C-alpha positions as YAML, in Angstrom:
chain: A
units: angstrom
residues:
- id: 1
  name: MET
  ca: [16.17, -5.81, -7.97]
- id: 2
  name: LEU
  ca: [13.16, -4.91, -10.10]
- id: 3
  name: ALA
  ca: [10.89, -7.69, -8.83]
- id: 4
  name: GLN
  ca: [11.37, -6.69, -5.20]
- id: 5
  name: ARG
  ca: [10.89, -3.03, -5.93]
- id: 6
  name: LEU
  ca: [7.72, -3.69, -7.93]
- id: 7
  name: LYS
  ca: [6.30, -5.75, -5.06]
- id: 8
  name: SER
  ca: [6.95, -2.98, -2.53]
- id: 9
  name: LEU
  ca: [5.34, -0.41, -4.86]
- id: 10
  name: ILE
  ca: [2.25, -2.59, -5.30]
- id: 11
  name: ASP
  ca: [2.07, -3.13, -1.52]
- id: 12
  name: ASP
  ca: [1.72, 0.66, -1.28]
- id: 13
  name: THR
  ca: [-1.55, 0.52, -3.27]
- id: 14
  name: ASP
  ca: [-4.90, -1.28, -2.98]
- id: 15
  name: LEU
  ca: [-4.15, -3.33, -6.12]
- id: 16
  name: THR
  ca: [-4.19, -7.12, -6.13]
- id: 17
  name: VAL
  ca: [-1.49, -8.42, -8.48]
- id: 18
  name: THR
  ca: [-0.52, -12.09, -8.58]
- id: 19
  name: ALA
  ca: [3.08, -13.28, -8.50]
- id: 20
  name: GLU
  ca: [2.78, -14.38, -12.14]
- id: 21
  name: GLN
  ca: [1.45, -10.95, -13.17]
- id: 22
  name: GLN
  ca: [4.28, -9.24, -11.28]
- id: 23
  name: ALA
  ca: [6.80, -11.42, -13.14]
- id: 24
  name: GLN
  ca: [5.18, -10.44, -16.45]
- id: 25
  name: LEU
  ca: [5.35, -6.74, -15.54]
- id: 26
  name: VAL
  ca: [9.07, -7.07, -14.74]
- id: 27
  name: THR
  ca: [9.64, -8.79, -18.09]
- id: 28
  name: LEU
  ca: [7.73, -5.96, -19.78]
- id: 29
  name: VAL
  ca: [10.04, -3.38, -18.17]
- id: 30
  name: THR
  ca: [13.11, -5.40, -19.15]
- id: 31
  name: LEU
  ca: [11.94, -5.59, -22.77]
- id: 32
  name: LEU
  ca: [11.05, -1.90, -22.83]
- id: 33
  name: ASP
  ca: [14.48, -1.00, -21.51]
- id: 34
  name: LYS
  ca: [16.19, -3.21, -24.11]
- id: 35
  name: TRP
  ca: [14.13, -1.92, -27.08]
- id: 36
  name: ASN
  ca: [14.35, 1.66, -25.86]
- id: 37
  name: LYS
  ca: [18.10, 1.72, -26.41]
- id: 38
  name: ALA
  ca: [17.59, 1.06, -30.13]
- id: 39
  name: TYR
  ca: [14.15, 2.52, -30.88]
- id: 40
  name: ASN
  ca: [13.71, 5.37, -28.40]
- id: 41
  name: LEU
  ca: [10.19, 4.32, -27.31]
- id: 42
  name: THR
  ca: [10.11, 6.38, -24.11]
- id: 43
  name: SER
  ca: [12.06, 9.27, -22.60]
- id: 44
  name: VAL
  ca: [12.25, 7.33, -19.30]
- id: 45
  name: ARG
  ca: [15.63, 5.58, -19.35]
- id: 46
  name: ASP
  ca: [15.89, 3.98, -15.91]
- id: 47
  name: PRO
  ca: [14.00, 0.66, -15.46]
- id: 48
  name: ASN
  ca: [13.34, 1.57, -11.82]
- id: 49
  name: GLU
  ca: [11.65, 4.76, -12.97]
- id: 50
  name: MET
  ca: [9.70, 2.78, -15.58]
- id: 51
  name: LEU
  ca: [8.14, 0.77, -12.74]
- id: 52
  name: VAL
  ca: [6.68, 3.95, -11.23]
- id: 53
  name: LYS
  ca: [6.08, 6.19, -14.26]
- id: 54
  name: HIS
  ca: [4.85, 3.51, -16.65]
- id: 55
  name: MET
  ca: [3.73, 0.34, -14.82]
- id: 56
  name: LEU
  ca: [2.12, 1.69, -11.63]
- id: 57
  name: ASP
  ca: [0.90, 4.83, -13.38]
- id: 58
  name: SER
  ca: [-1.02, 2.58, -15.79]
- id: 59
  name: MET
  ca: [-2.13, -0.10, -13.32]
- id: 60
  name: VAL
  ca: [-3.87, 2.27, -10.89]
- id: 61
  name: VAL
  ca: [-6.52, 2.92, -13.55]
- id: 62
  name: GLY
  ca: [-7.60, -0.75, -13.52]
- id: 63
  name: PRO
  ca: [-10.16, -0.59, -10.67]
- id: 64
  name: TYR
  ca: [-12.14, 2.11, -12.52]
- id: 65
  name: LEU
  ca: [-12.56, 0.27, -15.82]
- id: 66
  name: ASP
  ca: [-16.18, -0.67, -16.44]
- id: 67
  name: GLY
  ca: [-16.88, -3.34, -19.07]
- id: 68
  name: LYS
  ca: [-14.94, -5.97, -21.01]
- id: 69
  name: ARG
  ca: [-13.62, -4.47, -24.28]
- id: 70
  name: PHE
  ca: [-11.19, -1.54, -24.26]
- id: 71
  name: ILE
  ca: [-9.08, 0.35, -26.78]
- id: 72
  name: ASP
  ca: [-5.93, 2.26, -25.86]
- id: 73
  name: VAL
  ca: [-5.49, 5.01, -28.47]
- id: 74
  name: GLY
  ca: [-2.05, 6.47, -29.14]
- id: 75
  name: THR
  ca: [-0.72, 3.68, -26.95]
- id: 76
  name: GLY
  ca: [2.97, 4.42, -27.67]
- id: 77
  name: PRO
  ca: [4.93, 1.45, -26.31]
- id: 78
  name: GLY
  ca: [1.72, -0.07, -24.91]
- id: 79
  name: LEU
  ca: [0.84, 2.32, -22.08]
- id: 80
  name: PRO
  ca: [-1.48, 2.00, -20.25]
- id: 81
  name: GLY
  ca: [-2.75, -0.97, -22.30]
- id: 82
  name: LEU
  ca: [-0.09, -3.61, -21.64]
- id: 83
  name: PRO
  ca: [0.10, -3.25, -17.81]
- id: 84
  name: LEU
  ca: [-3.71, -3.14, -17.67]
- id: 85
  name: ALA
  ca: [-4.01, -6.25, -19.87]
- id: 86
  name: ILE
  ca: [-1.52, -8.13, -17.68]
- id: 87
  name: CYS
  ca: [-3.40, -7.20, -14.49]
- id: 88
  name: ASN
  ca: [-6.90, -7.69, -15.96]
- id: 89
  name: PRO
  ca: [-6.84, -10.98, -17.90]
- id: 90
  name: ASP
  ca: [-10.67, -11.02, -17.93]
- id: 91
  name: LYS
  ca: [-10.75, -7.89, -20.12]
- id: 92
  name: GLU
  ca: [-9.81, -7.48, -23.80]
- id: 93
  name: PHE
  ca: [-7.58, -4.68, -25.09]
- id: 94
  name: VAL
  ca: [-6.86, -3.27, -28.54]
- id: 95
  name: LEU
  ca: [-3.67, -1.18, -28.55]
- id: 96
  name: LEU
  ca: [-3.67, 1.36, -31.37]
- id: 97
  name: ASP
  ca: [-0.73, 3.42, -32.62]
- id: 98
  name: SER
  ca: [0.31, 4.82, -36.00]
- id: 99
  name: LEU
  ca: [4.05, 4.14, -35.56]
- id: 100
  name: GLY
  ca: [5.26, 0.76, -36.77]
- id: 101
  name: LYS
  ca: [8.19, 0.43, -34.34]
- id: 102
  name: ARG
  ca: [5.84, 0.80, -31.36]
- id: 103
  name: ILE
  ca: [3.44, -1.82, -32.71]
- id: 104
  name: ARG
  ca: [6.34, -4.21, -33.40]
- id: 105
  name: PHE
  ca: [7.46, -3.79, -29.80]
- id: 106
  name: ILE
  ca: [3.95, -4.47, -28.47]
- id: 107
  name: ARG
  ca: [3.61, -7.59, -30.63]
- id: 108
  name: THR
  ca: [6.95, -8.84, -29.32]
- id: 109
  name: VAL
  ca: [5.72, -8.37, -25.74]
- id: 110
  name: ILE
  ca: [2.40, -10.09, -26.50]
- id: 111
  name: HIS
  ca: [4.30, -13.06, -27.94]
- id: 112
  name: GLN
  ca: [6.93, -13.30, -25.19]
- id: 113
  name: LEU
  ca: [4.42, -12.97, -22.34]
- id: 114
  name: GLY
  ca: [1.83, -15.21, -23.99]
- id: 115
  name: LEU
  ca: [-0.90, -12.57, -23.64]
- id: 116
  name: THR
  ca: [-4.18, -13.71, -25.20]
- id: 117
  name: ASN
  ca: [-6.27, -10.63, -24.39]
- id: 118
  name: VAL
  ca: [-4.31, -8.02, -26.40]
- id: 119
  name: VAL
  ca: [-4.33, -7.10, -30.09]
- id: 120
  name: ALA
  ca: [-1.94, -4.49, -31.51]
- id: 121
  name: VAL
  ca: [-3.17, -2.41, -34.46]
- id: 122
  name: GLU
  ca: [-1.08, -0.03, -36.55]
- id: 123
  name: SER
  ca: [-3.40, 2.75, -37.65]
- id: 124
  name: ARG
  ca: [-4.28, 6.39, -37.19]
- id: 125
  name: VAL
  ca: [-7.19, 6.63, -34.80]
- id: 126
  name: GLU
  ca: [-9.41, 8.50, -37.28]
- id: 127
  name: ALA
  ca: [-8.92, 5.74, -39.87]
- id: 128
  name: TYR
  ca: [-9.57, 2.80, -37.55]
- id: 129
  name: GLN
  ca: [-13.06, 1.33, -37.94]
- id: 130
  name: PRO
  ca: [-13.74, -1.45, -35.43]
- id: 131
  name: GLU
  ca: [-16.34, -4.11, -36.15]
- id: 132
  name: GLN
  ca: [-17.96, -3.42, -32.79]
- id: 133
  name: GLY
  ca: [-17.76, -0.56, -30.32]
- id: 134
  name: PHE
  ca: [-15.74, -0.56, -27.12]
- id: 135
  name: ASP
  ca: [-16.88, -0.35, -23.50]
- id: 136
  name: GLY
  ca: [-14.02, 2.03, -22.84]
- id: 137
  name: VAL
  ca: [-11.63, 4.25, -24.81]
- id: 138
  name: LEU
  ca: [-8.37, 4.90, -22.96]
- id: 139
  name: SER
  ca: [-5.72, 7.51, -23.58]
- id: 140
  name: ARG
  ca: [-2.59, 8.50, -21.73]
- id: 141
  name: ALA
  ca: [-0.37, 11.37, -22.82]
- id: 142
  name: PHE
  ca: [-2.76, 11.94, -25.72]
- id: 143
  name: ALA
  ca: [-3.55, 15.38, -27.08]
- id: 144
  name: SER
  ca: [-6.12, 17.58, -25.36]
- id: 145
  name: LEU
  ca: [-9.33, 16.09, -24.01]
- id: 146
  name: GLN
  ca: [-11.23, 17.83, -26.83]
- id: 147
  name: ASP
  ca: [-9.00, 16.22, -29.48]
- id: 148
  name: MET
  ca: [-9.33, 12.81, -27.89]
- id: 149
  name: LEU
  ca: [-13.13, 13.03, -27.81]
- id: 150
  name: SER
  ca: [-13.49, 14.34, -31.36]
- id: 151
  name: TRP
  ca: [-10.97, 11.92, -32.93]
- id: 152
  name: CYS
  ca: [-12.27, 8.90, -31.01]
- id: 153
  name: HIS
  ca: [-16.01, 9.61, -31.09]
- id: 154
  name: HIS
  ca: [-16.66, 6.58, -33.33]
- id: 155
  name: LEU
  ca: [-15.00, 4.05, -31.04]
- id: 156
  name: PRO
  ca: [-17.21, 3.50, -27.95]
- id: 157
  name: THR
  ca: [-20.59, 1.78, -27.76]
- id: 158
  name: PRO
  ca: [-23.51, 4.14, -26.96]
- id: 159
  name: GLN
  ca: [-22.97, 3.28, -23.27]
- id: 160
  name: GLY
  ca: [-19.18, 3.31, -23.57]
- id: 161
  name: ARG
  ca: [-16.90, 5.63, -21.64]
- id: 162
  name: PHE
  ca: [-13.79, 7.66, -22.35]
- id: 163
  name: TYR
  ca: [-10.96, 7.33, -19.82]
- id: 164
  name: ALA
  ca: [-8.37, 10.10, -20.10]
- id: 165
  name: LEU
  ca: [-5.23, 9.85, -17.94]
- id: 166
  name: LYS
  ca: [-4.13, 13.34, -17.06]
- id: 167
  name: GLY
  ca: [-1.62, 15.11, -14.86]
- id: 168
  name: GLN
  ca: [-2.95, 18.30, -13.37]
- id: 169
  name: LEU
  ca: [-6.57, 19.06, -14.20]
- id: 170
  name: ASN
  ca: [-7.27, 22.03, -16.45]
- id: 171
  name: GLU
  ca: [-10.70, 23.43, -15.60]
- id: 172
  name: ASP
  ca: [-11.00, 25.21, -18.98]
- id: 173
  name: GLU
  ca: [-10.31, 21.94, -20.77]
- id: 174
  name: LEU
  ca: [-12.93, 20.13, -18.70]
- id: 175
  name: ALA
  ca: [-15.49, 22.84, -19.42]
- id: 176
  name: GLN
  ca: [-15.12, 22.69, -23.22]
- id: 177
  name: LEU
  ca: [-16.49, 19.25, -24.00]
- id: 178
  name: PRO
  ca: [-18.06, 18.50, -27.39]
- id: 179
  name: GLU
  ca: [-21.85, 18.57, -27.41]
- id: 180
  name: GLY
  ca: [-23.58, 15.47, -26.06]
- id: 181
  name: LEU
  ca: [-20.74, 14.50, -23.71]
- id: 182
  name: SER
  ca: [-20.33, 15.13, -19.99]
- id: 183
  name: ILE
  ca: [-17.79, 14.46, -17.24]
- id: 184
  name: ALA
  ca: [-18.96, 11.45, -15.25]
- id: 185
  name: ASP
  ca: [-16.09, 11.60, -12.75]
- id: 186
  name: THR
  ca: [-12.62, 12.98, -12.08]
- id: 187
  name: ILE
  ca: [-10.52, 10.78, -9.85]
- id: 188
  name: ALA
  ca: [-7.25, 11.72, -8.17]
- id: 189
  name: LEU
  ca: [-4.95, 8.72, -8.65]
- id: 190
  name: LYS
  ca: [-2.37, 7.72, -6.05]
- id: 191
  name: VAL
  ca: [0.82, 6.46, -7.69]
- id: 192
  name: PRO
  ca: [3.50, 5.49, -5.15]
- id: 193
  name: GLU
  ca: [6.72, 7.54, -5.43]
- id: 194
  name: LEU
  ca: [5.44, 9.61, -8.36]
- id: 195
  name: ASP
  ca: [6.02, 13.34, -8.17]
- id: 196
  name: GLY
  ca: [3.18, 15.48, -9.45]
- id: 197
  name: GLN
  ca: [-0.55, 14.96, -9.75]
- id: 198
  name: ARG
  ca: [-2.29, 12.21, -11.68]
- id: 199
  name: HIS
  ca: [-5.98, 12.18, -12.52]
- id: 200
  name: LEU
  ca: [-8.42, 10.00, -14.38]
- id: 201
  name: VAL
  ca: [-11.16, 11.87, -16.23]
- id: 202
  name: ILE
  ca: [-14.17, 9.72, -17.16]
- id: 203
  name: VAL
  ca: [-16.46, 11.05, -19.89]
- id: 204
  name: THR
  ca: [-19.83, 9.64, -20.95]
- id: 205
  name: ALA
  ca: [-22.56, 10.44, -23.44]
- id: 206
  name: GLN
  ca: [-25.33, 12.47, -21.85]
...
């Protein structure tokens, strides 16, 4: 049973997730599984694996988010944006992707779960011009760190941060930051039952 399994996974972390939020996360997995059969939104086919590789993997970033307004670039089927929005109702999230089928899925989830703190935008990241900057720019499974920082340079406020979700850390990649940016922190993330390393790289303007 997905609900039970999700609860035991969360119990293995320091996260605080309400019963209502857990129910929303289970509904999100159910919808993702259903849409995935028709639209191929993720290579993860098993809903139980989705709990670990998509929900928990996204949620563990939550405690490190500083600020109120966030954008998830290249969000795919809403990862990490949707799980983070569910678990952090006090924060606002823009989920950006250039593929229409992904944005339609996200809008369906927003509607079905009644989420009021998420907006889905269909656009290439370079073409997207927000009215105001973001406190944080998130990316998971995006291109290299260099690409993320150069394509998304116009998105954060002057004090804003970049949050890159990575597997293993590549020291060369970390050393080749665009001018004016520096690594504020690299955090090893603990995701229950996930094989392999997960890291959060936080980048700020110098």
